[in-house]
N, C-alpha and C positions, 0 to 999 in steps of 0.2 A: 679641121686642118691639122696635119701632122699626126693624126690618130689612126692607127691601123684598123681596117674594117673588121667587124665581128663576123664570125661564121654564122651560118643559119642552119637550124635543126629542122624546122618545119613541123613542129608539134606544139599543141597547146597543152600546158601543164598546170596542175594544181598540186597543193601539198596534201599528201596522204596522211593517214592517222599517225604514222611513224615519223612524219616530217619529210620523208623522201618524196621527190617529185613523182607524180602519177600522170600518165598520158591521158588526156581527155579527148583529144582528136589529133589526127595526123593528116596533113595536107597531101593529097595525091601528087606523086612525082617528087616529093621533097626528100631530103636525105633520110629522115626518119622513116618514110614510106619505103624507100629503096632498101633500107637496112632491115625492114620487117617489123618495126615497132607497131604496136596495136593499142587500141583503147584499153585502159585499165592496167597496162604494164606499169609496174613500180620500178623506178630507176634507183637502185640501191647504191651503186658505186661506179666510179669512173677511174680506171687505172688502179683498181684495188683500194681506192680511197672513198669513204662514205660520202654520199651526196645529199645536199639540200638544194632547194631551187636557186638560191643565191650562188652557191658553189658551182652548180652546173652552168649558170649564166656566165660566171667568171671564166670558166674553162672554155666555153664557146667563144667568148670574146678573145681570150688569150690565143687560142689555136687559129682563129681566123678562117676565111673561106676555104683554104686548102688543108685545114686541119682534120684530125680524126679523133673520135672518142671511142674508148674501149669500155663499154657499159656492161655492168652486171645487173640483170633485171629479174624480177619475179613476174612471171606470167602465170596467173592462177597460183598454183603451189609449186611451180617448177622454176628452178634457178637456171637462167640462161646467160651466156656471154654473147654480146652483139657488138660489132664494130660499125660505127657510123662515120661515113666520109662527109664532112660538112661542106657547105656550098655558099655561094654568094646569095644574099637575100634577093628575092625577086623585086622588081621595081614597085610592086604594089604593097610591099612590106615596110612598116615604119615603126618607130618606137616613140613613145611619149615619155619625156623626162621632166620632172618638176623643175621650175625655175624658182629658186629660193625666194626671190623678191619679185614675184610676178606683179605686173601693173594691173589695175582694174581692166584695162583694155585687153590684156593678154588673158585674164581670167574669163572675160566675157566672150572672147573669140573661142577659147576652149569649150565653154559651155554651149555656145551656138553650134560648134562643129560636132561635138559629141552628143549633144542632147542630154547632158547629165551635169549635175553640179560640180564645181571645183572640188576635187577629192583631197587636196593636200592642205595641211594647216597653214594659217597665215604666218608669215615670217615675223 
């Protein structure tokens, strides 16, 4: 409540060797797909400022669903500039955020739903 909705990029990212985000997959029809991002694109900068995954996520959140990203990327050995028009996340998109003091019931629900152990350290 009272929090502005984040924009949606529609790409799964991981950290590359340099620390810059690297595209691992692009969801068809997503803003990343429409902008032409591809697997293994390295996202170097946004608005001429160096990027890491956390910085990119902050910019996506700040810009919101109607925002735009001016990305500088490496595709193979070619430097390209790409503009991405962010969008509303689809209804099947969600984020999991840790609860600092999760109850045993919350941890159990997470583990049952994800089929994986609780990943965050105990408070």
